[in-house]
Residue frames relative to the residue before (quaternion, step in Angstrom):
aa qw qx qy qz dx dy dz
M 1.0000 0.0000 0.0000 0.0000 0.00 0.00 0.00
L 0.6539 0.5015 -0.3149 0.4709 3.59 0.99 -0.82
K 0.6285 0.5103 -0.3519 0.4699 3.66 0.96 -0.75
L 0.6481 0.5151 -0.3403 0.4459 3.63 0.94 -0.79
R 0.6395 0.5004 -0.3352 0.4777 3.66 0.99 -0.71
I 0.6552 0.4934 -0.3396 0.4604 3.67 0.89 -0.80
V 0.6407 0.5045 -0.3284 0.4765 3.61 0.95 -0.83
A 0.6536 0.5142 -0.3121 0.4592 3.62 0.88 -0.88
A 0.6745 0.5021 -0.2919 0.4557 3.56 0.92 -0.88
F 0.6307 0.5340 -0.3058 0.4729 3.54 1.12 -0.81
I 0.6639 0.4817 -0.3005 0.4868 3.61 0.92 -0.90
L 0.6315 0.5250 -0.3417 0.4571 3.62 0.96 -0.73
L 0.6706 0.4964 -0.2973 0.4642 3.62 0.92 -0.91
V 0.6500 0.5045 -0.3182 0.4708 3.60 0.91 -0.91
S 0.7065 0.4517 -0.3017 0.4537 3.60 0.74 -0.91
A 0.6169 0.5294 -0.3571 0.4600 3.62 1.08 -0.56
C 0.6687 0.5003 -0.2975 0.4626 3.57 0.98 -0.79
C 0.6866 0.4603 -0.2842 0.4857 3.61 0.96 -0.77
S 0.6969 0.5000 -0.3078 0.4118 3.61 0.90 -0.63
S 0.7792 0.1564 -0.0905 0.6002 3.58 1.21 -0.56
P 0.1483 -0.8190 0.5490 0.0766 3.58 0.07 1.23
A 0.6009 -0.5417 0.4344 0.3959 3.57 -1.22 0.40
Q 0.2372 -0.7657 0.5773 0.1554 3.55 -1.00 0.65
A 0.4433 -0.6902 0.5114 0.2562 3.50 -0.94 1.00
Q 0.5917 -0.5496 0.4485 0.3830 3.53 -1.28 0.41
N 0.4555 -0.6906 0.4905 0.2740 3.54 -0.94 0.87
P 0.3552 -0.7744 0.4742 0.2218 3.64 -0.46 1.08
A 0.5644 0.6019 -0.3814 0.4167 3.55 1.25 -0.31
Q 0.6076 0.5594 -0.3308 0.4566 3.61 1.27 -0.50
I 0.6831 0.4462 -0.2911 0.4995 3.60 1.09 -0.51
K 0.3864 -0.7063 0.5514 0.2184 3.55 -0.91 0.94
Q 0.2151 -0.7939 0.5601 0.0990 3.57 -0.37 1.23
N 0.3148 -0.7585 0.5479 0.1592 3.54 -1.05 0.82
N 0.7445 0.3282 -0.2028 0.5449 3.52 1.28 -0.09
S 0.4133 -0.6932 0.5388 0.2417 3.49 -1.24 0.47
L 0.7163 -0.4227 0.3194 0.4542 3.57 -1.30 -0.07
V 0.7096 0.3423 -0.2149 0.5772 3.57 1.12 -0.67
Q 0.2414 -0.8022 0.5358 0.1051 3.55 -0.40 1.25
V 0.2457 -0.7612 0.5832 0.1415 3.57 -0.68 1.04
Q 0.2895 -0.7664 0.5538 0.1489 3.52 -0.74 1.13
P 0.3718 -0.7274 0.5221 0.2449 3.63 -0.70 1.02
T 0.5173 -0.6269 0.4790 0.3316 3.54 -1.23 0.55
R 0.6721 -0.4763 0.3724 0.4274 3.55 -1.27 0.21
E 0.6509 0.5291 -0.3222 0.4388 3.53 0.98 -0.78
Q 0.6206 0.5401 -0.3096 0.4768 3.56 1.08 -0.79
I 0.6650 0.4958 -0.2963 0.4736 3.56 0.97 -0.92
L 0.6584 0.5173 -0.3039 0.4545 3.57 0.93 -0.97
N 0.6723 0.4930 -0.3027 0.4618 3.59 0.86 -0.93
A 0.6620 0.5024 -0.3114 0.4609 3.59 0.89 -0.90
C 0.6760 0.4904 -0.3025 0.4594 3.64 0.94 -0.79
V 0.6606 0.4956 -0.3090 0.4717 3.57 0.94 -0.84
Q 0.7320 0.4020 -0.2347 0.4975 3.62 1.01 -0.77
N 0.3921 -0.7308 0.4621 0.3141 3.60 1.33 0.04
R 0.5183 0.6179 -0.4182 0.4179 3.57 0.93 1.00
A 0.1099 0.8363 -0.5257 0.1104 3.57 0.90 0.92
E 0.5861 0.5667 -0.3958 0.4227 3.63 1.11 -0.42
T 0.6082 0.5479 -0.3957 0.4163 3.64 1.05 -0.10
L 0.5742 0.5763 -0.3655 0.4523 3.61 1.31 -0.19
P 0.6474 -0.5191 0.3679 0.4196 3.62 -1.20 0.43
N 0.4255 -0.6967 0.5269 0.2364 3.56 -1.15 0.76
P 0.2290 -0.8091 0.5230 0.1389 3.64 -0.47 1.14
F 0.6697 0.4966 -0.2843 0.4734 3.61 1.28 -0.17
S 0.3621 -0.7464 0.5234 0.1945 3.53 -0.78 1.05
D 0.7179 0.4501 -0.2497 0.4686 3.60 1.14 -0.56
V 0.6529 0.4365 -0.3321 0.5224 3.64 1.19 0.31
P 0.1903 -0.8097 0.5457 0.1020 3.57 -0.11 1.25
S 0.6181 -0.5786 0.3739 0.3787 3.61 -1.14 0.52
N 0.6902 0.4498 -0.3049 0.4779 3.64 1.12 -0.31
H 0.4061 0.6995 -0.4811 0.3381 3.63 1.23 0.33
W 0.5588 -0.6461 0.4038 0.3275 3.53 -1.00 0.80
A 0.7376 0.3880 -0.2248 0.5048 3.60 1.10 -0.52
Y 0.2974 0.8046 -0.4819 0.1789 3.61 1.31 0.16
K 0.6933 0.4814 -0.2880 0.4524 3.61 0.78 -1.03
A 0.6571 0.5181 -0.3055 0.4542 3.58 0.96 -0.89
V 0.6434 0.5323 -0.3096 0.4548 3.59 0.99 -0.80
L 0.6977 0.4586 -0.2758 0.4763 3.53 0.90 -0.97
T 0.6208 0.5482 -0.3363 0.4483 3.58 1.07 -0.68
M 0.6601 0.4992 -0.2940 0.4781 3.50 0.99 -0.88
Y 0.6543 0.5256 -0.3093 0.4472 3.59 1.03 -0.84
Y 0.7922 0.3465 -0.1678 0.4735 3.55 0.71 -1.12
C 0.7998 0.3302 -0.1556 0.4766 3.64 0.90 -0.88
G 0.5108 -0.6310 0.4404 0.3833 3.58 1.10 -0.43
A 0.6595 -0.5315 0.3865 0.3648 3.53 -1.38 -0.02
Y 0.4045 0.6771 -0.5116 0.3409 3.60 0.52 1.16
R 0.4359 -0.7081 0.4947 0.2527 3.54 -0.96 0.84
E 0.8417 -0.2460 0.0967 0.4708 3.47 -0.43 1.35
A 0.6808 0.4137 -0.3124 0.5175 3.54 1.04 0.78
T 0.3365 -0.7088 0.5869 0.1995 3.48 -1.11 0.76
P 0.4503 -0.6986 0.4690 0.2987 3.60 -0.71 0.93
P 0.5901 -0.6042 0.4004 0.3555 3.63 -0.95 0.74
A 0.6264 0.5414 -0.3497 0.4384 3.58 0.98 -0.74
L 0.6478 0.5079 -0.3213 0.4682 3.62 0.98 -0.72
I 0.6322 0.5334 -0.3155 0.4651 3.55 0.99 -0.84
Q 0.6798 0.4872 -0.2867 0.4672 3.52 0.90 -0.96
E 0.6315 0.5289 -0.3185 0.4691 3.63 1.01 -0.84
L 0.6978 0.4771 -0.2779 0.4564 3.53 0.82 -0.96
L 0.6554 0.4925 -0.3210 0.4741 3.60 0.96 -0.80
E 0.6790 0.4702 -0.3217 0.4631 3.64 0.88 -0.73
S 0.6577 0.5039 -0.3250 0.4559 3.60 1.00 -0.67
T 0.6602 0.4940 -0.3193 0.4671 3.59 1.06 -0.65
Q 0.6322 0.5324 -0.3291 0.4567 3.59 1.11 -0.64
T 0.6707 0.4874 -0.2907 0.4776 3.65 1.10 -0.66
N 0.6474 0.5372 -0.3301 0.4281 3.62 1.12 -0.45
């Protein structure tokens, strides 16, 4: 009797999974901040955005972080500016300034 219940429960679970597959999130419902062609910001744009604490103005490289997400600004700041609290490290500023002067 116990084996019959186990088999019946297994068949019920399998049939439930096959009859109603999981549905992916509709990407049209998420407001995307980037297009199919990703525009790469210049070093000057990155430097200015990091110094002014405005990394959210740069293009979003992540398709799974919409612009209305609560951590949007923090994610972009970490991506572009690094792990510094509202400050760009002097070494990064110097590196970016030297590289822009040579270009």
